[in-house]
N, C-alpha and C positions, 0 to 999 in steps of 0.2 A: 590556450593551454598547451604550449609547445612541449612541456615536460610530461604531458599526459598523452598516451596513445592507446588505441584499442588493440587488444590481443585476444586470441581465441584459444580455448582448451578443447581439444578434440576428444570425442568419446570413442566407444567401441566401433562405431561406424563413422566413416569420414564426413558424413553430412551432419553429424552432431557437433557443432562448433559453438561453444559457449563463450559469449563475450565478457571481457573484463576491461576495466580502465586501469592501465598500468602507469604508475607515477614513478618516473625516473628521478632518483635523488642524486645529489652532488657527491663528489669524492668516491669513497669506496662503499658507501651505504647501499644496502640492497634495495631494489625497487619494491614498491608496495602495490599489490593488486586489489582493486576495489570492485564491488558489485556494480554492474553497468546496465542501465535501462534505456539508453539513448537510441537504440536501434541502429540499423545499418545505414540509414539515410537514403533519400530518394527524391525524385521529382514528384511533388504532390499530385501532379496530373497523371502520373504513371502508377503510383502506389508502390508498395514494397514487394519483393520477390516472395513466392509461396514456400517458405522454409519447410513447413510441415506437410506440404502436398504429398511427397512420396511416402511418408510415414502413414498418412491416413489411407492412401490408396492400397498400400501393401497389406493392411489388415483385412481388407475385403469385406467389411461389414457395413459399408455405406454405398449408396447408389444415387444418381441424379434423380430428383423428384419428378421432373417433367421432360426427361430425355437429355441427350448430350448437351453439355454447356450450361445446364441449369444447376441450382444449388443442390447440395448433398443432404441426405438424411439416412437414418438407419435402414438397412436393406431388410425387407420382409419382416418387419417388426423387431429387428434387432436393436439393442441399446448400446451404442458404441461409446460408452462413458468410461472415463478413467476409473471411476468407482467400481464398475463391473469388472474391468481388467484386473484391478488390484485385488479384488475379492477372489478372482480365479487364479491368483498367483502369477499373473502375466506382468512382466516388466516392459512397459512401453518405452519408445524412444523419448517421449516427453518426460517420463519419470527419470530416465538416465540423465537427460538434459538438466533437470532441476537438482538432481543429486550432485552433479558437478558444480552447478551454480552455487549451491548452499554449502559445499564441502562436507556433505553427509553421505553415509553409505546408501546405496539405492534401495537396500532392503528396508531401511527406516522410512524412506519416502513411500514405498509401496505399502508398508504396514500402516502408516498414519492415514493414508488415503482409504485403505480398506476398512479401517475402524471408524471412518467418518470424522476423524480429528483434524484432517487437512483436506483442502480442495486444490485441484489443479485445473483452473478454468480455461478450457480450450475448445471452443465451438469448432466442429468439423468444417464450417464455412469461413473460418478465420485462419487460413494456413499461414498467413504472414506473421503470426504471433511467435515470440520467443517464450517458451514455456516458463512459468513461475509457479510457486506454491505458497499457499496461505495456511498457516497452522501454528500452534503455540510452540512447537519444537523447532521451528525455523525462524529465520530473521523476520522481525516485525516489518510488515509492509505498509506502504502509504498509498492512498488513493487520492487523485485530484479530480474535482468536478469541473467540467466545462459545459458549454452548450449555449445556443442562442436563446433569447427571450423574445416575447412579442414586441418589445420596445427597442432592443438594440442588438448589435453584433451581426456577423455574416459568416458564411461557410468558410471563406478563406481565413478569417480571423480565428475561427474555432480550430481549424487544422494547425494554424500557427501556435495556438495555445497548447494543443496536444504535443507538438514537437518541443515546445518550450518546457512544458511540465515534465516530459520524460528526460529532457536534457538535465534537469536538476534533480532527478531521482524518483519521479512518480512511478510506482510499480504497476498500478492500474489506472485507468481513466474512465470516469462515468460521463456519458453524454446525456445531459439533463435538458436538452432543447425543448422549449415550449412554444416557440414561434412557428411561423410558416416554414415550409420546406424541411420539415423534420427528417423525412426519408433521405433526401439528398445530402443533408448535413451529416447524417449518420453514415451513409455510404462512403463519403470522403474521409471521415474519421477512421472507420474500420480498415479501409484499404491502405491507410498510411500509418497504421498503428502496429508496433512490435510488442505492445503490452496488451493484456486483456481489456476489453471494452465492456462496460456495464451500462444498463439503461433502466429506466422506470417506465415500462410500457403503458401504464395508465395515462401518462401525459399525452402520448400520441393518440391513444384511444379517445381521450377527451376532446382533442382537436377534431376528430372525425365526427363528433356529435355537436359541433359548434360551441364547445366549451360549457355545455350544460350537463352537470353530473347526473341529473335525473334521467337523461336519455341514454346513459351508458347501459350496456348489457354484456352478458358473458360472451355472446357471439362476436360483438365488436372487439372485445378485449382479446379473445382467442385468435381472431384473424390478425390482430396487431402483433401478437406474440410470434405467430408463424412468419409474418413479414420480417420481423426483426431477426428471428432465428435464421432465416434464409440469407440475410445479409452478413451474419457472422457474429452477432452479439454473444459474448462469452458468459456473462452473468446478468441476471435480471432481478431487480427489486420488485417484490410482490407483497402487497399489504393485505395478506389473507388473514392476518390475526386481528384485524379491526372488526370484531363481531358486534352485531346489533346490541347485544346486552351490555357491552362494555362502553358504549358511547356515553350513557348518562354518568359514568364514573368520572368523565373529564369535564363535566359541566361547571363544577365549582373550582376548577383550577384558576390560578392567576393568569396563565396564558393559554388555556384551553388546549386545542389540538393544533400543533405547530407544523406537523408533517403535511406537505402538500398532498401526497398520495393518501395519507390517513384521513385528511379532511374531505377529500373527494369521495372516498368509500363510506365515510360516516354520513355524508350528505345523502348518498344513494340509499343507504340502509334506512335512514329516517324517512326519506321521501316515500319509499315503497313499503316501509315497515316489514322488511324481509331481511333474512340473513345475508351477509356479504357473499356475493356470487363467486368471489375468488376462493372463499372457504368451501362453499358447497360443491364447486367444480374442481377442487384441488387435485383429485386423482387424475382427472383428464389432463389437467395442466402438467402434471408429472409425466404423463405419457408423451406429451409434446416435447418437453424439454429433454427427455431421455433420448429422443430420436436424433438430436443434434449435439448432445453432450453440452448442454447449457447448465450452468450452476445456479441454483436458487440463492438469492440473497434475501432472506425473509425479512421484510421491512418492519421497522418499529414505528408504525403509524401513530401510536399513542406515547411516543417518547416525551419526556419532560422538556419544555421549552423555557424553563426558568428554574432558578435554584429552589424556589418555593414548592415546585411541583415534583422535585426529584424523588424517586423511589416510592411513588404512590401506588394505590391499588390499580388504577387504570394501566399504568406501565407494566406492572408485574402480572396482571391478568392476561394481557396480550402475550407476555413472555411465556406463560404456561401453555398458551395455544400454539406458539411457535415451536415449543418442544414437541407437542403432539404432531404438528405438521412435519417436523424433521423426520420423525419415524416413518410417516407415510411416504415422504420423498425417498428415503433410503430403501423402502420396500420396492420402489420402482427403479432403483439403481441410479438415482439422481443425486449429484453432489449438493451439499447445503452449507451455507454459512448464515449466521444470525446477526442482524443489525441491532445496534444498541445506541444509548443516549450520547449526546444531548447536553443538558445542563445539570451537573451533579457536583455538589461541594466535595472537597477532598475526602472528608471523613465518611462519605457514603459511597465512594467509588468501588472499594473492594467487594461490598455486598452485591453490586451489579455483576461482577465477574463470577463470584461464587454461585449466585443463583442461576446465571445463564449456563454455566457449566453443568450444574445439577439438573436443571429442567430440560436443557436441550442436548443432553447426552454427550457433552464435550465437543459438539460441533464448533468450528472456528467462530470466534466473536469478532465483529467488525463494527467499530464505534465511531461516531461523529464527535471527535474530541475525547472526553466531554469538556465543556466550558466549566470552569471552576468558580466563576463569579460573573454577574450580569452587568457590572458597572463600567465596562470599557469598550463601547462601540469604537471602531477604527483600530482596536488592538486585540480583537478576539482571536487572532492567530496566536497571541501570547497566552490569553486566559485559557484557551483550549489546549495548547501544547503542554501546559502544566498537567492538565488532566490526562492528556494522551500519554505522556511519559509514565504516569502512575498506572493507568489502566493497562498499558503495554507490559509493565513490570509484573502485574498480577496475572497476565495470561492472554490479553487480547491479541489477536493474530494480525489484524489490519486496522489502520487508523485512517479515517476519512479526514482529509485536511480541512481547515477553516482558514479563510483569507482575511486580510484587514477589512475587506468590504462586507463581511458577514453582517446581516441585518440592515445593510445600508444600500447595496446595489450590486450589479453584475460585475464580477472581478475582471480586470484587464490583465494584460501580460505581466506587469510588475506585481500585481496582487497574487497571481498564480505562483510566481517565483518566491515571493515572501511566504506564502502558505506552504509550498512544498518544502522549502528549507527549514521552516519552523518545525514541520512534522518529521523531516529526516533526522533532525536533532533529537526529537522526542523518541522516535523509533530506535535510534542508535543507543540512546541512554537506557532504554528498556532492554535492549540486547545485552548491554554491559551488566545490568542488574540481574538478568537471567543467567548470566555466565555462558552465553552462546559461544561455541568454539570459534576462536579467531577474531571475535569482535574487538578485543582490546588491542590487537596488533596495530590497528590504525591509530588509536590514541597514543600508544607507546612510540610509534614512529614520529608523530607530530611533536610529542613532548620532548623527545630526544633532539629533534631539530631545533626546537625552541631554546633548550638549554645550551645548545652549541652555537646559537646565533646563526643558524643556516636559514636566513630569511626567505630565500627563494623556495626552499623545501617546505617551509611553513606555509607559504602561500599556496603552493601546488598541492599540498596534502589537505587543504581545507575544503569544506563543502562548497565554498564560493570563492575561488582563487582571485577573481577579478576584484571583488569588493575588499577582500583582505589586503591585497596589494595597494589598492587605491587609498585605503585608510592609512596605511603605513606611509605611503608616498605623499600624502597631503601635508605632512610636516617635515619629512626627510626624503625628498625626491631624488637627491643625488645618488649616483651609482655607488660611491663608497659606503653609503648608508646600508647597502645590502650585505655588507660584511662587518658592519660596526657591532660592537658588543654592548649595545644599548638601543633603546628607542626613545621617542620624544616624551614618553610618560615620566621616566625617572632621570633620563640623561646619563652621561658617562660615569658620574660619581656615586649615584644612588641606585644603580641597577642591582637588584638582589641576586640575580643569576650570575652577573659578572663578579660580584663580591664572593659568591659561593665558589665559583671557579678558582678565584685567587686563593681562597682558603684551602681548597683541595690541593692546589699547587704547593702552598706552604706546608701542608701536612705531608705531602709526598717528599718535599725537600727535607723536612725534618726526619723522616724515616730513612732517607738516604744517608744523612749525616750520622744518625745513630748506628746504621749498619757499618759505615766506614769506621766509626769509633770502636765498635765491637771487634771488627776484624783486626784493627791495629793493636788491640790489647791482647791478641793471641787467639781469638775466636773460640775460647773455652768457657764453659759454664761451670763455676765453682759452687758446689753444694756442700756446705760444712756439715759434719756429723753432729747430730743433736745429742 
């Protein structure tokens, strides 16, 4: 991408340097700046520089938990969360960073965080991250899932997937590793990530009890959360809304409980005939997350896994509990977003957003798709991007991508790219529909390049320049084709844009002729008296 280069916008202090991808256009056309998530780049063995290290230290409210060189946590019971700062009217460096990144006044950023309508996920032990914000007033974000399984993949492959996902625009990445060496995999991912990292701690907790949900306990889960907090995980999915009394509601579903975390907690509840220990110990969990500024991603363990199960009582019963837990988390100064479905037909999507906003007090909504039909294995990045664009338009703040491998297997590098790009399209379409300031400038620049047959500018402005160029060159590879006023679809005689340009020229020529005729006749307008 020679026409693309990384540029930085500096904030009030010189170490606030916000990255953008600048696309240089041909001729006298102004360059276009695009949101950039690719990070500064580094040797995976070395990790990224601690961008936020000085900002965290200067606030003075964290200290090493076990002496020098050990992970940080809130000093003397303090809660160093962006929510607490925002409520106190404090503008942090992280808030200024995202304000510049979003093109929004920093006061709006602070107010949205203070109200709980947006989250800024930045664990104090992940100083390498470039701050970003998730909320309905901001650009719709995209999450990419990666992680090893018990069957396939390696640490090196997952770090490569991280780099690959953020290159194509992933705003956050979740490490969903379920195989061995979960701790080492996560450490490599966090140290090399400029975007927030999320996890589902129950997966590692389950590994610690040899994969038997019945052996799980609050103590095992709590220790796992602290382990991940000290590594720098920025947000955690917690399935505290899967209550014992809700499990029977899913029995008659077509696809039952499809969430891994949800099924684990349901199995534990039924085996012990006790309330979910994540629910009963939620206040203590809040205290732990507050010490590190970890954001809750309250999991939808009872989300629908098929069109037939969409918007049922099991799903909405859990959602009501997530609203209750949101209030508890906010009382402890912890940031919260709410996870959502799943599989939902188009006519039922808006109800999901409306109910979530009502029951969860306008906390940011983070949805998996939703998939709008169940008939297309191998194409679920498409079935879900349709729903993602719609739910984003209605107010969802972040979209969890779905890859072509959904329901079929572990995504590889190509699947990650396909999923991220499908969801960047959905997110941008939602930004346009919401009228986000500046969103249309990108579209306008590409449309203008298309009409003027500036082929290289079209390629360079696209989400995937390499593929756009390859598709064009597959039939017109010669250099002169890059300036031709047609492509292989219509050819030189039937190109609508070429014909329109000629019509404009004819119209302009006609106006010139009429102007000359008018001036030659004396240049006077005669208005006869009636």
